[in-house]
Structure formats: C-alpha cells, structure tokens
N, C-alpha and C positions, 0 to 999 in steps of 0.2 A: 827420831825417825832412823838412825843411826842403832838403836836398839833393837828395831823391827831388822832391819837388815841379819842384823846378828843372830836372831830368832830363827829367822829361815835357814841360813846356812847351817846353823845348829841341825837343824830338823832334817835337810835335805843330805846332811852329812854323815847322821845315823839311817837313814834311806838308803844311803849307798855302801857303807856298811854291812847292813845286812842283807843287799843282794851279793855282796862280794863273800859274803861268810858262807852265800847259800852253796859256792863252789865244794865244800867240803861237804856239805849235806847231800850232795850231786843231785842239785835240782838240776829240771830241766834244760837245756841247752837255749832254748829260746829266753829264759827267763835273764841266763847271763848276758845273752846280746843286747839287752836292754840299757847295760851298763852306760855307754856311748850318748844315748837320750838323757838319761839321770844327768850328766854331765851339761851336755846344752840346756838342759832343763837350770841348772844352777846361775850359768852364765846369764839366760834371758830373766831370772828373778833378781840377779843383783841389776842388770843393765836397766830394767823396771824399775827398781827403786831409785837407782841414782838418779834416774831421768827424771821421776817425779819428783826429786830433793831439788833439783838445779830449778824447777819450772814452777814451782810452789812459788804463789807473789811472795814476797817479803813483806813484814809488818812494819816499816818502817815510819818514823813521823817525818814530815818537812821540818826542816831547821828552819827557826825563826828566833827573833829576839822576844824576849820576854813583854816588853812595852816599846814600842814609835812614839816618839814624841816630837810633835812640831811645835815649833817657835818661830811665830813672826815677830819681827817688830816693826811696830806700824811708823813708818817713815824713817826708814834707814838708806842713806846713801851707801855705796860700795867704797865709798872713797873713805867714810868715818873709818876701818875696819884699822885704818894704818895712819888717817890725822890724826886720832887720838891715842893709836897705839902704843906710847910712851906712859900714857896714863895707865894702862889695864895692867891689871897686878900677875904675878905670876900663878895666883893661885884664883884668877877670876876665870870668868866665862868663855871670853872672847879670846884670850890666848890658849887656852887649854883646846876651844875647836880649830884654832890655826896651827900651834903645835903638836897636837895629837888626832885630829880630822883629815878631812879633804875640802879644799878651799874649791871652788868655780869661780876664778878672777872675772869672768866675762859674763855676767847674766845678766837677760835681758829681757824686759817686758816687753811681749810681742804684739801690744794690742793699744789702743787709748779707747777712753781716758785713764790714766792711769792714778786710779783712786782705790779708797781702801775697799768698798763693797767686793768692786772686781777682781782686786789683787786676790783677796783670802779666796775668792771662789775658784780662780785661777790654779792657784796653788794647790790647793785639793782635788780639784776636778780634773788637770791636766788640761782644761780646755780655755777655749776665750768667750767675750760675749755675745759675739755672732751666734754661738752654740749652747753656752750654758744659761744665755736671758739676760746676767747681770752687769747691764750698759753703765751701771753708775750706781752713786749711793741712793740718788733720786731718780727720777725720768719722771717725763710726762707719758702717758700710756695712751696712746691714740683711739685703743677702742674703748677702755673705759673715759675716757676723756677727763682724765685726771691726773695730778700729782700722786705718784706710788713712792714711798720709800720703800729701801729694798726688801727688807724683813716683816714689810706690815703684813697683817693677819689677822682681821676682824672676827673670824672663824674662833677664835680660840681667847683666851683668858688669862692673869697675870696669876703667879704661882708664888707665892712669897711676900707681897705689899698688895696695897689695894690702889695704887695707881694705874695708868695704863701703859707703863713701861714692859708690860709681858706681852703685850697683845702682839708677839712674833712669832715667825717661821721661816724654814727653809722652801716653803713653796713657790715663792718664786723665782726658784733656783729647778732649771731645768736636767741637768746631769746630774749623775751620783758622784759622788767623793771616793776618794780611797779608803776613809773607813767604812763607806755602805759597802765598797767590793770586802773590806776585812771581815767585817761580818757574815756578808754573803759564804766567802770562803769557808768560814770556819761554822758555816751554820746557825748565824747569830749567838756564838758561844763568846765574840769577844766584846769587851764594852768598850766605845766609842763617846767620848765626853769632850766637848768644845771651853773652854773658860776664857774672860777675856771681860775688860770694861766696857768695850763698846756690846752691844747686843750682834751686829753684825760681823764682830770678828771673834764671837764664840757660835753663831748659827750654824753659820756659812759653812765654815772650816767642819765644822762637826757631821753634816751633813742631812738625810732624809731619814737613815734608818737609827739615828743617833742615840747611845742609852739616853744622855741626857745632855744640855747645854745650860751653862750659867752666865748671866750678865749683870752689871751690876744697877741699881737701879737709884740714880744722883739726886733724889728728893730722901730718899730712908735709909743711904749709905748697905742696904744691905744686897746680898747678891738673890739673882731673883731665875725665873724659868717662866715656863708657859704652860697651857694644858697639852701643847703638841707633845709635850714629852711625857707628862705626869699631872697629878691631881691633888697632888699634896707634897710641899717638900722635904724632902729626907732630914729626918731629924739632926743628922751629922752637920747640914747646911744650917740649920734654926741655931744648932749650936756656934758653928763659925759667926754667922750674924749675929748671935747674942755679946761675944765680945765687943762689940762695938772699936773694932780694929782701926777703922779710918781716924775716932778721938782720939785713940792714942797716939797715932801718927801724927795728927795737928797738934799735937803737946809737944811736938820736937822740935816746931816751927823748921823754917829752913834758912840755913846760913850755907854759905859756900863749904865743900866739901875736902877741897884742897886748898895748901897755901895760896893769897893770893895773887900773890907773882905768877903763878902757873896758867893762871885764866889770860894773862895777859900775852902769851905765847900761841893761844888758841881761837883768839876772840877781839872783838874789839871791844871797844868800852863798856863798864857796866850796863850803863844807863843812855840808853840812846833815842831820840825823838820818834823813831821809828818803832819801836817795840809796843807792842799791845799789851795791855794792863790785865789781864785774866782773875790776877790776886789781888784788887783792889785799884781803883778809879785812879789812883796818886802815886801807882808805886808797880815798877819796871827795875827796881835795884836790890838789891843783896842788903843785909839779910830780911827775910818776909816772917812777918809775924802770925801763922794760922790759927792760933789759941782763938781768936773770933770767930771761927765757923764751927768751934765745937757744938756737934748737938742741932747746928742751925743749917749749915751749907755743906752737905756732902760733895756737892758737884766740884768743888776745889782740889778736890785730893786730886782728881785725874791732869792737872794742871800741874803737877808737881811729880818728883821721880817716888815718893810714896805711892804714887798708883802702880808701880811697878812691885813694890813691897807687898803690899795687898795682893796683888794676883800673884805672886809667888805663893804668897803664903795660904790662896786658895788652891794653886795647885797641889802643894804637899798638902790638905787637909782630904783634896780630892782621892789622893794618890794611897793614902791610908785606909779612907771610909770606906773606897771601892775595891780595895785590895788590888790595883792596878799593876798589870805584871804576875798576879799571884793567882790566876782563875784556871788554868791550865789551857787557854788558848793567847794569842797576843792579842795586846789591846794597843789600845792608842788615844793619848792625850793632847788636843790641839790647845795650846797656849799663845795667846796673843797679848803684848802689851802693848798699851793705849798710850799710854803718856808721854813718850817721847812725840808722838803727832801734836798733842795740845800742845806741848811745848813751843814744840817746831813752827808750828802755826804761828803763835803770839810771837816770838822773840825770835825766831830766825835760826840756821844752821850757824851762823857765826855771833852766836850769844854767850854770856858766861852761865847762862839756864842750860842750854843745851850741853855743852861742856861738861857742866857738873853732873848733867842727868844721864849720858852716859858712862862718865866714871863711877857713878853711884850703881848703873845698871850692869856692869861688869861684875862689881862684886855680887849683886843681888842674883846674878847667872850661875858664879861661881859656888854660892850659898844651894841652890837649885843643884846643881848637876853633885854637890859633896851629898845631899840628901840622895837622892838618887843610888849613889853608890854605895851608902850606908842601907839603902830599902832593899833595892835589888842586886847590887853586885856591880862593880866596875864590869864593861865587858858585857851585862846582858840585855842593855838596852840599846836602841838606835835613835840618836837623836839629827834631827836637820833646824838650820837655822836659815831664816832668810826673810825680806820685807816684802811688804805690799805695794811699796811706791818709795820713791825718794824725796825731792823736794828742792825747789826753788832757792836762789838768794832773795832776800828781803827787798821791792822793788827799789825803795829807798836807798838800800843800801849799796845797791848796784849803781845808782846815778853818783851816789858820793863819791864812790870810788870810781868814776868814768868807766864802768862796765855796761855794754850793752842790755838795755832791758829798762821797764818800767812797770807802770801799772797800766790796768785796761778795766776803766769802769764797763761792764757790760749792763749794768741797769739803766745806768746814764742813756749809753747807745740805745738799749730797745726803747724807752720813752723817746727820745728824739726821733726814731724812725716811725713809730706809730703817729706820732703828732705831724711828721713828713707826709704819710701816707692817708692822712685824712681827705685834704683837698684832692687828691688825685683819686681814689676808690671810697670816699665817702664815709670810711670806720677810721676811730683812732685806737680799735681794739683787735687789729687782724695779728699780731704777735703777741703771743702768751707769754713770752720771756725764753732766755737762752738756757739750756741744760746740758753738759758735758761738750762745751763748746758748739752748740747745734742751737739752731734756732727753731724755734716751734711756733707753729703758727694755727691759729682756731679756725679749724678748718671748716667747724659748725656756720660761724659770722661770714666766712667768704663762701659757702655753698648756698648757704642762705639768701644771700646779695647777688648770688650768681655771677661773681668776679672771675674775673681773667686769672689763675693761679701763675701761668708760667709768667707772667709780667709784673704780677705783685714779686716772685721769686727772683727775678733778674733785677727788680728795683732795688733790692734787700741786696744782692749779691755785690751790684755797682756799689752802693753805698757802704761797705764793711769793705769794700775793697779801695776807697777812700781812707781809710782810718788808717794812721799813722801804724799801730801798734799790731796791725792785721797783715799777715803774709798774701795770704790765700782766703777766697771762699769762693765755693762753689753745690749746687746741688749735691745731695748727698747719694743722690741716684745718678748723678753721673760719675760717681767716684774714679772709676776704673780710668777715666778719660778726664782726670785731675789733673790739673800742671803742678805736680808736685813729686819729690824723689819716689822709690818705690819703694824703702824704707817705710816713708810715710804713710803711701799708699794701701801698704802691707799693713800696715797696725793699724790705719783706719776704717779698712774692710774686716778685721777679726772682730771691730769692734763697733759693728753694724748690724743692728736687728732693728728691724723696719717699726714692728710694732713699738716699739720704747725708742726709738728715735726723731730727731728733727728733721726737717727737709731742707735745709740749705746749714753744711759745716764751714766753720772757719777758723785758721789756723794762726796760732799767734807765732811773730816774730820773735826768736830766743831771747830768754830771759823777760820777758812779758809776763806777769800773774794778775789775775783777774780779780779788783778789787781795787783799795783805795792809794795804794803803795806801801800802806804800812802793816806788817804782819805779811804771812807768804803763804804761797798754796802748793799746787801740785797738780797732773792731771797732764800732758803734757806729754810727746812722743820724744823731747830730747833726753840727752843723756843722764842728765840733773834730777829727772825723775824716772826715769825707765833702767836704770844700772843698778841692782842692789846686790847685795852680798847672797850669797849661798853657800853653808857650810856644813858639812856631815860628819858625824862620830859616831862612835862607839862600836857597837857588834857589826859583823858584815862589812865594815868601812875601812878601808884603805888610807893610809896616812900619804897626802902629795898636795899636789895640784894640778889645775889645768889653765890655759888662758884661750881655750877653745870655746868658740861662742855659744853659750847654751841660753837656755831660756825657763822661763818661771813654771811654763808647761812641760817640761821636763822632770819635775819633781815627781808628779804622781806615777808617771811609765816609770821612772828609775825606783821608789817604794813598789810598785807591783812587781818589776822584777827581785829586787829583793827578798820580797816575802812569797813570789811563787803564787801568786794571784793574778787577776784580772783586773786588766786596766779600768778606770771609769768610762761609764758611756760614753761619754764626750771627748776624751781625752784626745790630743793631736799632738803630744809629746814624744821624744824621743828618750829611750833611757842612755844616763849618760854612765858607761861602761868603765872608763878611770875610776870611779869613786868604790866599785866593790871589788872586796878581795875574790 
C-alpha cells in the first residue's frame, strides 16, 4: 500500500513539473491556471489511499491456546486440596495448579443427583439435567418403559474388542458440548477427544461431533471405541493395547506409597470392618498382591491408583499420535481419572487407600504436565481441573465417630412398600424401584387396573415420611411447593426432566447414604457431594483465587469466552471473569 501511494505521488509530481515548466514555453494562460486543481488532485489521491488503508479489514488470527486439556477427577471433594496438601510435591500436579494457576474455591454443583454421568455432562455443556437430559448414570425411561444407561446405544457396535462394552454413544445427551462448539468455530479443523476408564467419562465430555472417544474394556484390558466414531481402531491405539500395560502395572502390586506413620495423620486404621473388598474377598488392608490378576481380571485395576497411571499413559499416547496442539487449530482433550471413584466407594474418604491414591495421583498429574511442557511448551496450553461430584463419609464410619448419618436400604424399603400396597390396591408390583432418589411406578399396571394414582402417590409419600433416614418426600410435579429450602428446590428443579424421572422425590437427611452402611456413595445436594474443586492453569489464565460462589455450569461459558467461541446450546452458566488475564 505504501508503495502504491509513493508511485501516485511521483507521477503527480512529474505532471505538476511539466505544467510548471510550460510557463517557459509560453503555453496558454488556461493551461497554467490548472495548477491549483492539480494540487487538489494530489491531496484527494493521497487521502483516498490513506482512507483505503485504514478501512481494509486486518487479516489477524484470534489468539487461542494450542490445546485445551479438561481434567475431571471422578469423586474429589474440594477439601482434598487442603486436607492432603502436605502430601503433594512441589513438582506435582496439584501444587502447580494452586501455586501458578487460579482457584475457584467455592464452586458448587447446581443440581441433583450429583453423580458421574450428570457431572461430566454439566462440565462440558454448561447445562443441567433438566436441559441436557442426562439425569443420572441410569434412569427409568417413561416412554420406553425400561431402564436406560446414560450412554447406551444399540445402533452402534464395539470397535476394538468382541464384547458389548462399546455399544455406546452420546446420543442420549440433548445439548452440545464446548468441544462441539470449538469444532464449529474452526470449521471442524479442531480435534476433540475424550479418554477415561469409564465409558461415560470419555463419551459425554467429548460431545456429539468428537473426533473420537476411548474407554476401557474391563474384560479385555484394552481401550475401545464404537462405530459412532469410526469403524476400525487406529493403529496407534492397537499398538498401545498390545503393550498390555495393565499386566505390567499388576506386577508392581500395591503397597503404601508413603511411610506408614503418615497415613495415621490423615485416615483411620488401615483395616476397618466397614470397608469393602474390591481386590479380594478377604482383603482390605495393605499390601495388595495384584499379580494374580495378570491376564485374568482386567477390571481390578480400576480400584487401584494404577488406573490413573494407565489413563495418563493413554493421554500421552493420544497427544503424540494425534499431534494435538499442532494441527493449526486449537484442539481439546478431555481426560477423566476414574480410579478415585472406585477406591472412594469401596474404602471411603478416610481410608489409607484413598490417601495413597491422591498422593500418587498428584505425582501422575505432575508427570502429565511435564509432558505437556516438553511437547507443546509451557504457557501454550490451557488446563482446567475439576470433579464430577464429591462423596459422603462411610455411614458406619459416621456412626462409629458419633456423626449424624447412616445407611438407607432403598431396596428393602421398595419391597416393604410393594408388599404393603398389595392388600390395598391389589398388586405387589406397583413400584418398579428407586432411581436417583425418586420412586418410579409401573404406570402400565396402574393404568391397566384403573387404579387411582394420586392415592397411591399419597400412600407412598406418607410411608417414606415415616422413615427415620428421610427428611422429606413429595410428588416431583409439586416440587415448587415442596417444604424444602430454596437451594434444595433449585437443585432438584435443575435435575428434573419428566420423561426420565420418577413421580415421588425423597430427600435423605444429612450424612445418610443408600446402601448397607459399608462403603459409601454420593448423589445428594449436601456440600460433601456438591462442593468441588475448580482450578485453572496455563495460557490466558491469571494467578489467584476467588471465594465468590461459582458453579459447575460456569466452566464451559468461561472456556467459550477464553476461546472467543459460542457457548454450548444448553449452557446456563456465567463467565468467571477473574480467571482470565
């Protein structure tokens, strides 16, 4: 542009010189009188060129990181960041995020039930079950009249093994994910991949338009996918599976990672009667001999910290093979570490096993971040770390320590209600079961017998209200008038999608957990289930913290703002401005 302006000036200068020299040639007075007009012409040409230069759109590229890495710890309460802080290493994952990143200290889940499938979906859609449709890990579908698993899809086939573990897809999820929106924003040039041991931990975060999602086949010890994504497992995944990493990890066995006196500062005795035994019917104490599982039982690895090691190795292999962060457009990798959930359910948050798991997970995350630094460059990628839910104390632990809470045997209560309903209404099969703290009725039987639904509902509500473990029970359709707090009400409303929900909701008292009192669970509104960590780190992220109340739904909206892309289609979250530089 500058060269063009210079050429115009030179030409007009020559022209003006010619007209000026005409005086010596005694040209006509009319010709000389044009000199002012030539000067005006020069000004117009110059101004026109400058105006054109200012208004031409600049061909700039939107600044984005090379790679976004979403990390979900399956079952991590917020307080673990500080409860275990002295166990974390300076070069580990958690202290890097806390020391160099940004922490949203008061991040809450805004719905119930607080379970894995709903949590992973909420994180990546910025939405709630009432909108995205994933109301639990399982639910009873009132249209299909059957129990549905969150990622079930009979229209697809397994890719990577001969089992049915790959008959999965994200089709039960109604909303787009942040990965879907990233692909739309880059005209599908971005790669979006999900990885987890759990199928739902890989499939739902990756979204509908994902490049791929890979999850673990417990029968074969391999990572697999489905025909929703591809028809043949990539050569690099086949090569990864051929290494039989689970067998190599089993050979290491599982003994204490830390000096034994350290565990007594953070946990109860190693051997407690209320701990379950996922690694052997007579074993809930260190050390664990895993060598007997080699080549025989690949599912056991999920209940050890080595499940995290396997997941991290798969994440590294994915980044290398797919050249994530080096494809010319921002890529997204969604990684979910499933083992803390398996360990937590069996042993509880006050166990040696969970303390050991988090100390090892810190080192695993540190290794992963060092790999990202070496592969992409420090400051070239953005990470967020959060959890899909927290966890309650083991009920019998609470009883042992005189804390409120205990066990609620929902299966026993359903059987009792069905038996009591028979002499009144003529059938002992009116209740199908409980799903996500709601009672599901067999409306086909009720309708065929022409029974009064309202009377049945009222009887059940009255019965549940008499159980010592239950605080409230009410019709789900009456939730806006239910005798619960505004916080509880909003969370239950956000979790309600009628075709996949029951007709009567019940709320357990604080500290109560479904089951027999051994092992523990999650799913309720209480802070131990709904208060989760949210850490940000890397490209575009400030160092700091906020105690302002933020929500799981805010993660996707903040990512959308950071990447300058559209929010997911069902997003209800708000941007966390404090996070970004």
